[in-house]
C-alpha positions as CSV (number, residue, x, y, z in Angstrom):
1,M,0.0,0.1,0.0
2,K,1.5,3.4,-1.0
3,K,2.4,5.7,1.9
4,T,0.9,9.4,1.9
5,N,3.2,12.1,2.9
6,P,1.5,13.7,6.1
7,I,3.3,17.2,5.0
8,P,1.2,19.0,2.4
9,Y,3.2,19.2,-0.9
10,E,2.7,23.1,-1.2
11,L,4.8,23.4,2.2
12,I,7.5,21.2,0.8
13,I,7.9,23.0,-2.5
14,G,7.6,26.5,-1.0
15,W,10.1,25.7,1.5
16,R,12.3,24.1,-1.3
17,Y,12.1,27.3,-3.3
18,T,13.1,29.5,-0.5
19,R,16.4,27.5,0.0
20,A,17.1,26.8,-3.6
21,G,17.9,30.5,-4.4
22,R,20.5,30.7,-1.7
23,A,22.0,27.2,-2.2
24,S,22.8,27.5,-5.8
25,G,24.3,30.1,-7.9
26,R,21.2,30.8,-10.1
27,N,19.0,33.7,-9.6
28,G,21.4,35.2,-7.4
29,F,19.8,38.7,-7.5
30,I,16.5,37.3,-6.4
31,S,18.2,35.7,-3.4
32,F,19.9,39.0,-2.6
33,I,16.8,41.1,-2.7
34,S,14.9,38.3,-0.4
35,G,17.9,38.5,2.0
36,V,17.6,42.4,2.0
37,S,13.9,42.1,2.7
38,M,14.6,39.4,5.7
39,L,17.3,41.8,7.2
40,G,15.2,44.9,6.8
41,I,12.2,43.0,8.7
42,A,14.6,41.9,11.4
43,L,16.1,45.5,11.8
44,G,12.7,47.2,12.1
45,V,11.4,44.7,14.5
46,A,14.7,44.9,16.4
47,A,14.5,48.7,16.4
48,L,10.9,48.8,17.6
49,I,11.6,46.6,20.4
50,I,14.6,48.4,21.6
51,V,13.2,51.8,21.3
52,L,9.8,50.9,22.9
53,S,11.9,49.2,25.6
54,V,14.0,52.1,26.3
55,M,11.1,54.4,26.5
56,N,9.3,52.0,29.0
57,G,12.6,51.9,31.1
58,F,12.8,55.7,30.9
59,Q,9.2,56.2,32.0
60,K,9.8,53.5,34.9
61,E,12.9,55.0,36.2
62,V,11.8,58.5,36.2
63,R,8.5,57.6,37.7
64,D,10.0,55.4,40.5
65,R,12.7,58.1,41.4
66,M,9.8,60.6,41.3
67,L,7.7,58.6,43.6
68,A,10.7,58.4,46.0
69,V,10.2,62.2,46.5
70,V,6.8,63.3,45.7
71,S,3.7,62.4,47.5
72,H,1.5,59.6,46.6
73,I,-1.4,61.6,47.7
74,E,-1.4,65.2,49.0
75,L,-3.8,66.9,51.3
76,A,-4.2,70.7,51.5
77,A,-6.8,73.3,52.7
78,A,-9.2,74.5,50.1
79,D,-8.6,78.0,51.1
80,G,-5.0,77.8,50.8
81,Q,-4.1,78.5,54.4
82,G,-2.8,75.6,56.6
83,L,-4.8,72.8,57.9
84,A,-6.5,73.1,61.1
85,D,-6.3,70.2,63.6
86,I,-4.0,68.4,61.6
87,D,-3.2,65.3,64.0
88,S,-6.9,64.3,63.7
89,L,-7.0,64.6,59.9
90,M,-4.0,62.2,59.8
91,Q,-5.7,59.8,62.1
92,R,-8.7,59.8,59.9
93,V,-7.1,59.1,56.7
94,Q,-4.7,56.5,58.2
95,Q,-7.9,54.5,58.8
96,H,-8.2,54.0,55.0
97,P,-7.0,50.4,54.3
98,Q,-4.8,51.7,51.5
99,V,-3.0,54.2,53.4
100,L,0.3,53.2,55.1
101,A,1.7,56.5,56.5
102,A,1.0,60.2,56.6
103,A,3.2,63.0,57.7
104,P,2.8,66.9,57.9
105,F,4.8,69.3,55.6
106,V,5.0,72.8,54.8
107,G,5.9,73.6,51.1
108,Q,6.7,77.1,49.9
109,Q,9.0,78.6,47.2
110,A,12.2,80.8,48.2
111,L,15.6,81.9,47.2
112,M,18.7,80.5,48.6
113,A,21.8,82.8,48.4
114,R,25.4,82.4,49.4
115,G,27.6,85.3,48.1
116,E,26.7,86.3,44.6
117,D,25.2,82.9,44.0
118,M,21.4,82.6,44.0
119,R,18.9,80.1,43.3
120,G,15.2,79.5,43.5
121,A,14.4,76.4,45.8
122,Q,11.4,74.4,46.9
123,V,11.5,74.7,50.9
124,R,9.9,71.6,52.3
125,G,9.3,71.6,56.2
126,I,9.1,68.2,57.4
127,D,8.8,65.9,60.7
128,P,12.0,63.8,60.3
129,Q,10.4,61.0,62.0
130,R,7.2,60.9,60.1
131,E,8.8,61.8,56.8
132,T,11.1,58.7,56.6
133,Q,7.7,56.6,56.4
134,V,6.3,58.4,53.5
135,A,9.3,59.4,51.4
136,D,11.7,56.5,50.2
137,F,14.6,59.0,49.2
138,M,15.0,59.8,52.9
139,Q,17.1,56.7,53.0
140,H,19.7,58.4,51.0
141,I,20.1,61.1,53.9
142,S,22.6,60.1,56.6
143,P,21.1,59.7,60.1
144,A,23.3,62.5,61.5
145,A,21.9,65.0,58.9
146,L,18.4,63.7,59.5
147,N,18.8,64.0,63.4
148,S,20.0,67.6,62.8
149,L,16.7,68.7,61.4
150,Q,15.3,69.8,65.2
151,A,12.8,72.4,66.0
152,G,14.5,75.9,66.6
153,S,17.8,74.7,64.9
154,F,17.3,76.3,61.6
155,N,19.4,73.5,59.9
156,V,18.8,72.7,56.2
157,V,19.5,69.6,54.1
158,L,20.0,70.4,50.5
159,G,19.7,68.4,47.3
160,A,23.1,67.6,45.9
161,E,22.8,69.5,42.8
162,L,21.5,72.6,44.5
163,A,24.4,72.4,47.0
164,A,26.7,72.2,44.1
165,I,25.4,75.2,42.4
166,L,25.4,77.3,45.6
167,G,29.1,76.0,46.2
168,V,28.3,75.0,49.7
169,Q,29.2,71.7,51.9
170,P,27.8,70.6,55.1
171,G,28.9,73.1,58.0
172,D,28.3,76.2,55.7
173,S,25.6,78.7,56.0
174,I,23.3,80.1,53.5
175,T,20.7,82.9,53.4
176,L,17.0,82.1,52.8
177,I,15.0,85.1,51.1
178,A,11.4,84.3,51.8
179,P,8.5,85.7,49.5
180,G,6.5,88.5,51.0
181,G,8.7,91.2,52.4
182,Q,8.4,93.0,55.9
183,V,6.8,96.4,55.8
184,T,9.2,98.8,57.6
185,P,9.2,102.7,57.7
186,A,12.0,102.6,55.1
187,G,9.7,100.7,52.8
188,V,9.1,96.8,52.0
189,L,12.3,94.8,52.9
190,P,12.8,91.2,52.1
191,R,12.7,88.7,55.0
192,L,15.9,87.0,55.3
193,K,17.1,83.9,57.5
194,Q,20.4,82.6,58.0
195,L,20.4,78.8,57.7
196,H,23.1,76.1,58.6
197,V,23.6,73.4,56.0
198,S,23.8,70.3,58.0
199,G,23.8,67.7,55.0
200,V,23.1,66.8,51.4
201,F,21.0,64.1,49.6
202,D,21.0,62.6,46.2
203,S,17.6,61.3,45.2
204,G,18.6,60.3,41.8
205,H,16.3,62.6,40.1
206,Y,17.9,65.8,38.8
207,E,14.9,68.1,39.1
208,Y,14.5,67.4,42.8
209,D,18.1,67.3,43.7
210,A,18.7,70.8,42.1
211,T,15.7,72.5,43.8
212,L,14.6,70.9,47.1
213,A,15.7,71.9,50.5
214,L,14.6,70.3,53.8
215,M,14.1,71.7,57.2
216,H,11.9,71.1,60.3
217,V,8.2,71.7,59.8
218,E,8.3,74.2,62.7
219,D,11.2,76.2,61.5
220,A,9.5,76.5,58.1
221,Q,6.3,77.7,59.8
222,R,8.1,80.4,61.5
223,I,10.0,81.5,58.5
224,F,6.8,81.7,56.4
225,R,4.6,82.9,58.9
226,L,2.2,79.9,59.1
227,T,0.1,78.9,62.1
228,S,0.0,75.2,60.9
229,P,1.5,72.9,58.3
230,S,0.6,73.5,54.8
231,G,-0.8,69.9,54.1
232,V,-0.3,66.2,54.7
233,R,1.8,63.9,52.5
234,L,0.3,60.3,52.3
235,K,2.1,57.1,51.2
236,I,-0.3,54.4,50.1
237,K,0.2,50.5,49.2
238,N,0.2,50.6,45.5
239,P,1.0,54.2,43.8
240,Q,-0.8,53.0,40.7
241,D,-4.0,53.1,42.6
242,A,-3.5,56.7,43.8
243,R,-6.3,58.2,41.6
244,W,-9.3,56.1,43.1
245,V,-7.8,56.1,46.8
246,A,-7.6,60.0,46.1
247,Y,-11.3,60.1,44.9
248,E,-12.4,58.1,48.0
249,L,-10.5,60.4,50.5
250,A,-12.0,63.3,48.7
251,E,-15.5,62.3,49.2
252,Q,-14.7,61.4,52.9
253,L,-13.0,64.6,53.9
254,G,-15.4,67.1,52.2
255,A,-15.0,70.1,50.3
256,D,-12.7,72.0,53.0
257,V,-9.6,69.5,52.0
258,V,-8.1,69.4,48.4
259,V,-6.9,65.9,47.6
260,R,-4.2,65.7,44.9
261,D,-2.7,62.4,43.5
262,W,0.8,62.1,42.0
263,T,-0.8,61.4,38.5
264,R,-2.5,64.8,38.4
265,Q,0.6,66.7,39.6
266,N,2.7,65.2,36.7
267,R,0.0,64.9,34.2
268,S,1.6,66.6,31.3
269,W,4.8,65.0,31.8
270,F,3.4,61.2,31.5
271,A,1.0,62.4,28.6
272,A,4.0,63.6,26.7
273,V,5.7,60.2,27.1
274,Q,2.8,58.3,25.8
275,V,2.4,60.5,22.8
276,E,6.1,60.1,21.8
277,K,5.8,56.3,22.4
278,R,2.8,55.9,20.0
279,M,4.5,58.2,17.3
280,M,7.7,56.2,17.6
281,F,5.8,53.0,17.4
282,I,4.0,54.3,14.1
283,I,7.4,55.6,12.6
284,L,9.2,52.6,13.1
285,T,6.5,50.2,12.0
286,L,6.8,52.0,8.6
287,I,10.5,50.6,8.4
288,V,8.9,47.2,9.0
289,A,6.2,47.7,6.3
290,V,8.9,49.1,3.6
291,A,11.0,45.7,4.3
292,A,7.9,43.6,4.1
293,F,6.8,44.8,0.9
294,N,10.1,44.3,-0.7
295,L,8.8,40.8,-0.7
296,V,6.4,41.7,-3.6
297,T,9.4,42.4,-5.7
298,T,11.2,39.2,-4.5
299,L,8.0,37.0,-5.3
300,V,7.1,38.7,-8.6
301,M,10.7,37.9,-9.8
302,T,10.5,34.2,-8.4
303,V,7.0,33.7,-10.3
304,T,8.4,35.0,-13.5
305,D,11.5,32.7,-13.2
306,K,9.3,29.9,-12.1
307,R,6.7,30.0,-14.9
308,A,7.8,26.5,-16.4
309,D,7.6,24.8,-13.0
310,I,4.2,26.3,-12.3
311,A,3.1,25.1,-15.7
312,I,4.4,21.4,-15.1
313,L,2.6,21.7,-11.5
314,R,-0.6,22.7,-13.2
315,T,-0.4,19.7,-15.7
316,L,0.3,17.1,-13.0
317,G,-2.9,18.3,-11.5
318,A,-2.0,21.2,-8.9
319,S,-4.9,23.6,-8.4
320,P,-4.6,27.1,-8.6
321,P,-5.2,27.5,-4.8
322,S,-2.1,25.1,-4.3
323,I,0.3,27.0,-6.5
324,M,-0.9,30.2,-4.5
325,A,-0.2,28.4,-1.4
326,I,3.5,27.5,-2.5
327,F,4.3,31.1,-3.0
328,V,2.7,32.2,0.3
329,V,4.7,29.9,1.9
330,Q,8.0,30.9,0.3
331,G,7.1,34.7,1.2
332,A,5.8,34.0,4.6
333,T,9.1,32.0,5.5
334,V,11.1,35.1,4.7
335,G,8.8,37.2,7.0
336,V,8.9,34.5,9.9
337,L,12.7,34.3,9.7
338,G,13.0,38.0,9.5
339,T,10.8,38.3,12.5
340,L,12.4,35.8,14.6
341,L,15.8,37.4,14.0
342,G,14.7,40.6,14.9
343,L,13.0,39.5,18.0
344,A,16.2,37.7,19.1
345,F,18.5,40.5,18.4
346,G,16.1,43.1,19.6
347,L,15.6,41.4,23.2
348,S,19.2,40.6,23.3
349,V,20.0,44.3,23.2
350,A,17.0,45.4,25.3
351,F,18.0,43.2,28.3
352,N,21.7,44.0,28.0
353,I,21.4,47.7,27.3
354,D,22.9,48.5,30.7
355,V,26.0,47.0,29.7
356,I,26.1,47.9,25.9
357,V,25.6,51.7,26.5
358,P,28.2,52.3,29.0
359,A,30.8,50.5,26.9
360,I,29.8,52.6,23.6
361,E,30.0,55.8,26.0
362,H,33.5,54.6,27.2
363,A,34.7,53.9,23.6
364,L,33.3,57.3,22.2
365,N,34.1,59.3,25.4
366,A,30.7,60.6,25.3
367,S,27.7,60.8,27.7
368,F,24.3,60.2,25.9
369,L,22.1,61.1,28.9
370,P,23.3,64.3,30.6
371,R,21.5,64.4,34.0
372,D,20.5,68.1,33.6
373,I,18.3,67.3,30.4
374,Y,17.1,63.8,30.9
375,L,16.6,63.8,34.7
376,I,18.6,60.3,34.7
377,N,22.2,59.5,33.8
378,R,22.0,56.0,32.6
379,M,20.1,54.2,29.8
380,P,17.2,52.2,31.3
381,S,15.3,49.5,29.6
382,D,12.1,47.5,30.3
383,P,10.9,45.1,27.5
384,Q,7.1,44.4,28.0
385,A,5.1,41.6,26.5
386,A,2.3,44.1,25.8
387,D,4.8,45.7,23.3
388,I,6.6,42.6,21.9
389,W,3.5,40.8,20.9
390,P,1.9,43.4,18.6
391,I,5.3,43.9,17.1
392,A,5.7,40.4,16.2
393,L,2.0,40.0,15.0
394,I,2.2,43.2,13.0
395,S,5.4,42.1,11.2
396,L,4.0,38.8,10.4
397,A,0.7,40.2,9.1
398,M,2.5,42.7,6.9
399,A,4.8,39.9,5.3
400,F,1.8,37.7,4.9
401,A,-0.1,40.5,3.0
402,A,2.9,41.2,0.9
403,T,2.9,37.8,-0.5
404,L,-1.0,37.7,-1.6
405,Y,-0.6,39.5,-4.8
406,P,2.4,37.8,-6.4
407,S,0.9,34.6,-5.1
408,W,-2.5,35.1,-6.8
409,R,-0.5,36.0,-10.1
410,A,1.2,32.8,-9.9
411,S,-2.1,31.0,-9.7
412,R,-3.3,32.5,-12.9
413,V,-0.4,31.2,-14.9
414,Q,-1.7,29.2,-17.9
415,P,0.2,26.0,-18.7
416,A,0.0,26.3,-22.5
417,Q,1.3,29.9,-22.7
418,A,4.2,29.2,-20.1
419,L,5.5,26.1,-22.0
420,R,5.2,27.6,-25.4
421,Y,8.8,28.8,-25.5
422,E,10.4,26.5,-23.2
């Protein structure tokens, strides 16, 4: 009894056509175009994976460093004044199951001056013991500097970049110039206060390291003439749930308290990153599209070259759909191989970019990420399956779509006309 081949002959012939162009010396140009198409698809897929992974990593890195400094949720008085009975308010909000800790604070803008150097700063008055529970960056402050923030000491801990700009070190003194001058017979004079620099911190986020100054909450109240802290900083279990937790707290506390979560405070930055990510996806997808549609040229030339083979297959009983399937297999093989190569190369780079980029920077003696521009000084990467799967599927779909027209033309070849001049 004759055995039947379990593999359809369309797959066997299509795969043989794919290999034959490379193995033999014939049709070298067709093989070259096919290789370029495969390489183009691979590079396009790899570029998409690398770029989106870097953008994800950049967003995650900046977000994590930002959340180490800013409040997950912030409570403030609706009238812009200090919050009354702040201890009672903190006890109420800490009863929420998502709230881990609460700490009072004073937040004001001021000028820091030393000699001729002057810099705007965000002055944050804190309770050192409570602040360590709501802000992760406090771990980067030495215990001695943290303990120096005592009420009445008028000590200040500066961000490392701010200290460098002012040219101060722990032990030096700086002058704080508070907004709202003091009225005297000679006119309005600025309110000045001499502060002692007791330490510096490095949060890893340039924006905060260059602007933030910490002092005891009671000292800040005296300097800015406040009767109570400006508000309360909250830390919650999952920062991604900050929006709905803030909504629940706003309903619980009423209209007298304004509740702001970190997503609203930094909405424009995150919205800009999302728009850039979508645009990069569209632009780089066009690279994959150009490479995929090079397959049209490859298959048209292959069909022209294989007209005699097509005619013989038709005379042996092959149907037009079978002929079409043969060339779909040939084109799809190039698309699949190109996509797999792109995935392998892109993921290899994305997972090892923290090693590759420093090596390139060292070789070129250059820095790709200046901290004062990009907020961080190393290239992050965060490959996500939600990005990688669509990239692979779009690449395969484009390659498959590019094979349809040439394959259809192959199925329309008439055996008599094809063999007339053979």
